[in-house]
C-alpha positions in Angstrom: 313.2 19.2 80.3 309.7 20.2 81.1 306.7 19.2 79.0 305.5 22.9 78.5 308.5 23.5 76.0 306.8 21.1 73.5 303.4 22.7 73.4 302.4 25.0 70.5 299.9 27.5 72.0 299.4 29.2 68.6 298.1 26.1 67.0 295.9 25.3 69.9 294.4 28.8 69.7 293.6 28.3 66.1 292.0 25.0 66.7 289.8 26.3 69.5 288.9 29.3 67.3 287.9 27.0 64.4 285.9 24.7 66.6 284.2 27.8 68.1 283.5 29.2 64.8 282.0 25.9 63.6 279.8 25.6 66.6 278.7 29.2 66.2 277.9 28.7 62.5 276.1 25.5 63.2 274.1 27.3 65.9 273.3 30.2 63.6 272.2 27.8 60.9 270.0 25.8 63.3 268.4 29.2 64.6 267.8 30.1 60.9 266.2 26.7 60.2 264.1 27.1 63.4 263.1 30.6 62.4 262.2 29.5 59.0 260.1 26.6 60.4 258.4 28.9 62.8 257.7 31.4 60.1 256.2 28.7 58.0 254.1 27.4 60.8 253.1 30.9 62.2 252.7 32.7 58.9 252.6 30.6 55.9 250.2 27.9 57.3 248.7 29.8 60.1 245.2 29.3 58.8 245.5 25.6 58.6 246.8 25.0 62.0 244.5 27.6 63.5 241.5 25.6 62.0 243.0 22.4 63.5 243.2 23.9 66.8 239.7 25.1 66.8 238.5 21.8 65.6 240.1 20.3 68.6 238.4 22.9 70.9 235.4 24.1 69.1 232.6 21.8 67.9 229.5 22.4 65.8 226.5 20.6 67.3 223.0 19.9 65.8 220.0 21.0 67.7 217.1 18.8 66.8 213.6 20.5 66.5 210.7 19.7 68.6 208.2 17.5 66.6 204.8 19.1 65.9 201.9 18.2 68.2 198.7 16.5 66.9 195.3 17.5 68.4 191.9 16.0 67.9 188.9 18.1 66.6 188.2 19.6 70.1 191.8 20.6 70.6 192.9 17.5 72.8 196.3 16.0 72.5 196.7 12.8 70.4 200.5 13.0 70.1 202.8 14.9 72.3 206.5 15.3 73.3 207.3 14.3 76.9 210.5 14.8 78.9 212.7 11.7 78.8 216.0 10.8 80.4 218.2 8.7 78.3 221.3 6.7 79.3 224.1 7.1 76.7 227.7 6.1 76.3 230.6 8.2 74.9 232.8 5.4 73.5 235.9 7.5 73.2 236.0 7.9 76.9 235.6 4.3 77.9 238.5 1.9 78.0 236.6 -1.2 78.8 233.2 -1.3 77.3 232.2 -4.8 78.6 233.2 -3.9 82.1 231.1 -0.7 81.9 228.1 -2.5 80.6 228.4 -5.0 83.4 228.6 -2.2 85.9 225.6 -0.5 84.5 223.5 -3.5 84.6 223.9 -3.5 88.4 222.6 0.1 88.4 220.0 0.1 85.8 217.4 -2.4 84.4 219.2 -3.2 81.1 217.4 -5.9 78.9 219.1 -7.9 76.2 217.1 -5.9 73.6 218.6 -2.7 75.1 222.2 -4.1 74.7 221.4 -5.4 71.2 220.1 -2.0 70.0 223.1 -0.3 71.6 225.5 -2.4 69.6 223.6 -1.8 66.4 223.7 1.9 67.1 227.4 2.0 67.8 228.2 0.3 64.5 226.6 3.2 62.5 228.6 6.1 61.3 228.8 9.0 63.8 230.7 12.1 64.8 233.6 11.5 67.5 232.5 12.1 71.0 228.9 11.6 70.0 227.0 9.6 72.7 225.4 6.3 71.7 222.0 5.8 73.3 221.7 2.8 75.5 218.3 2.9 77.3 215.4 5.4 77.3 213.0 6.2 80.0 215.2 6.1 83.0 213.3 6.2 86.3 214.1 8.8 89.0 215.6 5.9 91.2 217.9 4.8 88.3 218.9 8.4 87.7 219.8 8.8 91.4 221.8 5.6 91.3 223.8 6.7 88.2 224.4 10.1 89.9 225.8 8.5 93.0 228.3 6.4 91.1 229.0 9.0 88.6 232.8 9.3 89.5 233.3 5.6 88.6 231.4 5.8 85.4 233.6 7.6 82.9 231.9 8.1 79.6 228.5 7.4 81.0 225.9 10.3 80.4 222.4 10.9 81.3 220.7 13.1 78.7 217.5 14.9 78.9 215.5 15.1 75.7 211.8 14.9 74.5 210.2 11.6 73.4 207.1 11.1 71.3 204.1 9.9 73.3 200.6 8.7 72.4 198.2 9.3 75.3 195.6 7.0 73.9 197.8 4.1 72.9 196.1 1.5 70.8 192.9 3.3 70.2 194.6 5.6 67.6 197.5 3.5 66.6 196.5 3.0 63.1 195.0 6.3 62.3 197.8 8.3 63.8 200.6 5.8 63.0 203.7 6.1 65.1 207.4 7.2 64.9 210.3 4.8 65.1 214.0 4.7 65.0 215.5 5.6 61.5 216.8 2.2 60.0 219.8 1.9 57.6 217.5 1.9 54.5 215.6 5.1 55.6 218.9 6.7 56.4 220.0 6.3 52.9 216.9 7.8 51.4 216.4 10.7 53.8 217.8 14.0 53.6 220.4 13.8 56.3 220.6 17.6 56.6 217.1 17.5 58.1 217.6 14.6 60.4 220.8 15.7 62.0 220.5 15.0 65.7 217.1 13.3 65.1 216.9 9.5 65.6 213.1 9.1 64.8 211.0 9.3 61.7 207.3 8.7 61.0 206.6 5.2 60.0 202.9 5.2 59.3 199.6 6.9 59.4 199.4 10.7 60.0 203.0 10.6 61.4 204.2 9.3 58.0 201.9 11.3 55.7 202.9 14.7 57.3 206.4 13.8 58.3 208.1 16.8 56.6 205.7 19.2 58.3 205.8 17.7 61.7 209.6 17.3 61.7 210.6 20.9 61.6 214.1 22.1 60.7 217.2 21.5 62.9 219.3 24.3 64.3 223.0 24.3 65.4 225.3 25.5 68.1 229.1 26.2 68.2 230.5 25.1 71.5 233.8 25.0 73.2 234.9 21.7 74.4 237.7 20.2 76.4 239.9 17.1 75.6 237.3 14.9 77.1 234.6 16.2 74.8 232.8 18.1 77.6 231.1 21.4 76.7 232.8 24.4 78.4 230.7 27.2 76.9 228.4 28.0 73.9 229.9 30.4 71.4 227.1 30.7 68.9 223.6 29.3 68.4 220.9 29.0 65.8 217.6 27.9 67.2 215.7 25.0 65.5 212.4 25.6 63.8 209.7 23.5 65.5 207.5 21.2 63.4 204.0 22.2 62.5 201.2 21.4 64.9 198.2 19.6 63.4 194.5 19.5 64.3 192.6 16.6 62.9 189.0 15.8 62.5 189.3 12.7 64.6 187.4 12.9 67.8 188.7 11.1 71.0 185.3 10.2 72.5 184.0 8.8 69.1 187.2 6.8 68.5 187.1 5.4 71.9 183.4 4.5 71.7 184.0 2.8 68.4 187.0 0.9 69.5 185.2 -0.3 72.6 182.2 -1.5 70.6 184.3 -4.0 68.6 184.9 -5.7 72.0 188.2 -7.2 70.5 186.6 -8.6 67.4 188.5 -8.3 64.1 187.3 -5.5 61.8 187.3 -1.7 61.0 185.0 1.3 61.2 185.2 4.6 59.5 183.0 7.8 60.2 182.9 10.8 58.2 181.4 14.3 59.0 178.9 15.0 56.1 179.3 18.8 56.2 183.1 19.0 56.0 184.2 15.5 54.6 186.4 15.3 57.7 187.3 11.7 59.0 186.1 11.8 62.5 186.9 8.2 63.4 189.0 5.4 61.9 189.4 2.2 63.9 191.2 -1.0 63.1 190.8 -3.9 65.5 192.8 -5.5 67.0 195.4 -2.9 67.5 198.7 -2.4 69.2 200.3 0.2 71.6 202.1 2.7 69.4 204.2 3.9 72.3 206.2 0.8 72.2 207.7 1.6 68.9 209.1 4.8 70.3 210.8 3.2 73.3 211.5 -0.1 71.6 209.6 -3.3 71.5 210.8 -6.2 73.5 211.8 -8.7 70.7 209.7 -11.5 72.1 206.6 -9.3 72.2 207.2 -7.8 68.7 207.8 -11.3 67.3 204.4 -12.5 68.9 202.5 -9.5 67.5 204.0 -9.9 64.0 203.2 -13.6 63.9 199.7 -13.1 65.5 197.0 -14.5 63.2 194.8 -11.6 63.9 197.3 -9.2 62.2 197.3 -6.4 64.7 199.6 -4.3 62.7 197.4 -4.2 59.6 195.2 -1.1 59.2 192.0 -2.9 58.1 190.2 0.5 57.7 192.5 1.7 54.8 194.4 -1.4 53.8 191.8 -4.3 54.4 190.1 -5.0 51.1 186.6 -6.9 51.3 183.8 -7.9 49.1 181.2 -5.2 49.9 178.4 -7.6 49.6 174.9 -6.0 49.8 176.1 -2.7 51.0 176.9 -2.0 47.4 173.2 -2.5 46.4 172.0 1.3 46.7 174.8 2.4 44.4 173.9 -0.4 41.9 170.3 0.5 42.2 171.1 4.0 41.0 173.2 2.5 38.2 170.2 0.5 37.0 167.9 3.5 37.3 170.3 5.7 35.2 170.8 3.2 32.6 167.1 2.4 32.2 167.6 -1.3 33.2 165.0 -0.8 35.9 162.4 1.6 37.5 161.0 2.2 41.0 157.8 0.6 39.7 159.2 -2.5 38.1 158.4 -5.8 39.8 159.9 -9.2 39.1 159.1 -12.7 40.2 161.3 -13.9 43.1 161.6 -17.7 43.1 164.6 -17.4 45.3 167.2 -17.8 42.6 168.4 -16.5 39.2 169.5 -18.4 36.2 171.2 -17.1 33.1 169.7 -17.9 29.7 171.1 -21.2 28.2 173.3 -21.8 31.4 172.9 -24.5 34.0 174.4 -22.5 36.8 171.9 -21.2 39.5 172.6 -18.0 41.5 170.7 -18.4 44.8 169.2 -15.8 47.1 170.4 -15.5 50.6 167.0 -16.5 51.9 167.0 -19.9 50.1 167.4 -21.8 53.3 164.4 -20.2 55.1 162.2 -19.7 51.9 163.2 -22.2 49.2 160.1 -21.3 47.4 161.2 -17.7 47.2 159.4 -14.6 48.5 156.2 -15.8 47.0 155.3 -12.5 45.3 156.8 -10.0 42.9 159.4 -7.7 44.4 160.7 -4.2 43.3 163.8 -2.1 43.9 162.7 -0.5 47.2 161.7 -3.7 48.8 164.8 -5.4 47.4 167.0 -2.8 49.3 165.0 -3.2 52.5 165.0 -6.9 52.5 168.4 -7.3 50.5 166.9 -9.4 47.8 169.8 -11.0 45.8 167.3 -12.2 43.1 166.3 -8.7 42.0 169.9 -7.6 41.9 171.0 -10.5 39.8 168.4 -9.4 37.3 169.4 -5.8 37.7 173.1 -6.4 37.2 172.5 -8.5 34.2 170.3 -6.0 32.4 172.5 -3.0 33.4 175.7 -4.8 32.1 179.2 -4.3 33.5 179.9 -0.9 32.0 176.8 0.7 33.6 177.7 -0.7 37.0 181.3 0.1 36.7 180.7 3.7 35.7 178.4 4.4 38.6 180.7 2.8 41.1 183.6 4.8 39.8 181.7 8.1 40.3 181.3 7.2 44.0 185.0 6.6 44.3 185.2 2.8 44.3 188.5 1.4 42.8 190.3 4.7 43.2 191.9 6.8 45.9 189.8 10.0 46.8 191.1 10.8 50.2 193.6 13.8 50.6 195.9 12.7 53.3 195.5 9.1 54.4 198.7 7.3 54.2 198.9 4.5 51.7 195.2 3.7 51.3 194.3 0.5 49.1 192.6 1.3 45.8 190.2 -1.7 46.0 189.0 -3.2 42.7 186.2 -1.9 40.6 186.5 -4.5 37.8 186.4 -4.0 34.1 186.7 -6.4 31.2 190.2 -5.2 30.4 191.1 -5.6 34.1 190.1 -9.1 34.2 191.9 -10.0 31.0 195.2 -8.4 32.1 195.0 -9.9 35.6 193.5 -13.3 35.0 194.1 -13.8 31.3 190.6 -14.6 30.2 187.4 -12.8 29.3 184.6 -11.3 31.4 181.6 -13.5 31.7 178.0 -12.7 32.2 178.2 -14.7 35.4 180.8 -12.4 36.6 178.3 -9.4 36.2 175.6 -11.3 38.0 178.0 -11.7 41.0 178.9 -8.2 40.9 175.2 -7.3 41.4 175.4 -8.6 45.0 178.9 -7.2 45.8 180.7 -10.5 45.4 183.1 -11.8 42.8 186.1 -9.7 41.8 185.0 -6.4 43.4 186.9 -5.4 46.5 186.6 -2.2 48.6 188.0 -0.9 51.8 186.0 0.4 54.8 187.3 3.8 54.1 186.0 3.8 50.5 182.6 2.5 51.8 182.4 5.3 54.3 183.2 7.9 51.6 180.7 6.6 49.1 178.0 6.5 51.7 178.8 10.2 52.7 178.5 11.1 49.1 175.2 9.3 49.0 174.1 11.1 52.1 175.0 14.5 50.3 172.9 13.4 47.3 175.9 13.3 45.1 177.8 16.4 46.2 181.4 15.5 46.6 183.9 16.9 49.1 187.5 16.3 50.0 187.7 13.3 52.4 190.6 14.1 54.7 192.0 13.9 58.4 193.4 17.4 58.5 191.1 20.2 59.9 193.7 22.9 60.9 197.4 23.5 61.1 200.0 26.1 62.2 201.3 25.8 58.8 198.8 27.3 56.3 200.5 25.8 53.3 199.3 22.3 54.4 195.7 23.5 54.2 196.3 25.3 50.9 197.8 22.0 49.4 194.6 20.0 50.0 193.2 18.8 46.5 189.9 19.8 45.1 187.1 17.3 45.4 186.0 14.9 42.6 183.3 16.0 40.4 179.6 15.9 41.7 177.3 13.2 40.8 174.3 14.4 38.9 171.6 12.0 38.1 169.1 12.3 35.1 166.3 12.2 37.7 167.3 13.9 41.0 164.3 12.3 42.7 166.1 9.1 42.7 168.2 10.3 45.7 165.1 10.8 47.9 163.6 7.5 46.7 166.8 5.5 47.4 167.2 7.2 50.9 163.5 6.2 51.6 164.5 2.6 50.7 167.5 2.6 53.1 165.4 4.1 55.8 163.3 0.9 55.5 166.3 -1.2 56.2 166.4 0.0 59.8 162.9 1.2 60.4 160.8 -1.0 58.0 158.9 -4.1 59.6 161.0 -6.4 57.2 164.3 -4.5 57.1 167.4 -6.5 57.7 168.6 -4.2 60.5 165.1 -3.4 62.0 166.5 -4.5 65.5 168.6 -1.4 65.4 165.5 1.0 65.5 164.7 0.0 69.2 164.6 3.0 71.5 165.9 5.1 68.6 164.8 8.8 68.5 166.2 9.7 65.2 166.2 8.0 61.8 169.1 6.0 60.3 169.6 5.7 56.6 171.4 2.3 56.2 172.3 -0.8 54.5 173.5 -4.2 55.8 175.7 -6.7 54.1 177.0 -10.2 54.6 180.1 -11.1 52.6 180.6 -14.7 51.8 184.0 -16.0 52.9 183.9 -19.4 51.4 181.5 -21.1 49.0 178.7 -23.4 50.0 177.5 -25.5 47.0 173.8 -24.8 46.2 173.3 -23.0 49.5 173.3 -26.3 51.3 171.7 -26.0 54.8 174.2 -25.1 57.5 174.2 -23.1 60.7 176.9 -20.4 61.1 177.6 -21.7 64.7 178.7 -25.1 63.3 181.2 -23.5 61.0 184.7 -22.7 62.0 184.8 -19.0 63.2 187.3 -17.8 60.6 185.1 -19.4 57.8 182.0 -17.4 58.7 180.7 -14.5 56.5 181.9 -11.0 57.1 179.4 -8.6 58.6 179.0 -5.2 57.0 176.8 -2.0 57.6 176.8 1.4 56.1 174.6 4.3 56.8 174.2 8.0 57.8 172.1 9.8 60.3 170.0 11.6 61.2 167.9 11.5 58.0 166.4 15.0 58.2 169.8 16.7 58.8 172.6 14.2 58.0 175.7 14.8 60.2 177.7 11.5 60.0 178.2 8.6 57.6 179.7 5.4 58.7 181.0 2.0 57.4 181.6 -0.9 59.7 183.0 -4.4 58.8 183.3 -7.2 61.4 185.4 -10.1 59.9 183.6 -13.4 60.3 180.8 -11.7 62.1 178.2 -13.8 60.1 175.5 -11.1 60.2 175.6 -7.4 59.3 172.3 -6.6 60.9 173.0 -8.4 64.2 176.8 -7.7 64.5 178.0 -4.7 62.4 174.9 -2.5 62.8 175.1 -2.3 66.6 178.6 -0.9 66.3 177.3 1.7 63.9 174.5 2.5 66.2 177.0 3.1 69.0 178.9 5.4 66.6 175.8 7.4 65.7 174.7 7.8 69.4 178.1 9.0 70.3 178.6 11.5 67.5 175.2 13.0 67.6 175.6 13.9 71.2 178.7 15.9 70.5 178.6 19.4 69.5 178.8 20.3 65.8 182.3 20.9 64.4 183.5 24.5 64.7 184.4 26.2 61.4 187.7 27.4 62.5 190.4 25.3 64.1 192.1 25.8 67.5 195.5 26.4 65.9 194.6 29.6 64.0 
């Protein structure tokens, strides 16, 4: 019997049909599910996935603006933007960072500071595929070596950009300030929308004060990129708005001459144009190279500068606060005249010292060592200015009283900020009774007023304030707006300049001429304290010397400044304006521990006068209009 007799073909056909039907239904069901999924992806969530796709393919990049340029009064560049080649790493494309850095060290001069700054930068928040800078200022040779090995340097890029540069380096470092990398604290306080793509911010000086105007506004571009983050094409672009250009009153020739006149000594000098109130020179010595803050200081060099006892980073012209010494006497003389405490005809005995009634303390004149018996004759205000008699001004201050002295000094701008655009100037101290009580906890004494009469004691001022006050004196009380800005491509900056303080009107306007005549005698008189300055001078200087005591010598004991430690010697000061018949410039000079205002500070002022008076007068309009 064969096997075929036992097979049931009908059942097998039913079984095959059922299996086929099940498979067919399963396939149809899967097709429906697949279709539903495709419908969901293609229709229902199309926008979401299209956006994700574009984000992988299209990127929005910031375009940083060009920082505004800064010019001097004659249109010469003080701060510019130079082409720079920067070595950067795109971390997402680098598998072994340490190996890449080791390879780059063989091709490029990388310092430990470069490596340290790179690691600090890469720890900060950033967009994916954004390059992290490693080194600025690549040389042509370094660029060529990197180009040769480019195939083996995946993720390594050489970018071209613009870098801030200061052609005159340390000469303008304090006045202009500098830009530096944005630190974490600044990043939290700045408007990140304005600093997208920008790594630098103004840190001090003009760069800091006019930061918003100099910065400009960033642009953007939409680009198509590949999976490696490389740009394939630009789809859309909004160009950035460049920062505003500035023209300052500062003059390169005068600034250079002033800086060189210090010969490395510690001090500061400020010069102001009397017609406009423009600050034409502002020097602080010693200085530093502002360019190093842009490219990055070597840590050892920066530490050495920061710990330098001469404080090269300090702007002595605006932040240095000194006792004005005898340079304050012309202003106090006007206070005494206005209050009626003295007259031009009054004469007093000058025994070489002053003593308060019912007080054992003796206030000595500076000439005590050479003339212990005093000047041997009666002395008046004009002679006291020329010879810088302390005795006369002790009497004047005591009779004028603190309030009269303070009010006149206040009208000349002492103890307050009068400049329009100088970054972070010190206010100085024009003391009052309430100030002393709040600061020191005890009352104002008559001896304090006597000390104030010779610019010592609690009063402090800056070279900038002295220059402004001297300029107002040269204009016979007519105020202006002391400022650095002369012109700008942004007119709103000029419109925002504040109005000047109220002019000084004296009860007797002839006092201006008489005081000027007294100050002329300081330089051109036979017994003036700066008479050596008049040699070979073809114009007249209206000036006043000052010597600020740094440490106390009991009873003016005999001593030679050469025997005193250099840093314990008196500060040397000089203020003045010139020429007398048509004043164009006012200056204030201080040389720390210079010992003599007439011998040390006055020659620097002479160099400033000579340089400025040979320059052409300031043009009314700027070069940026």
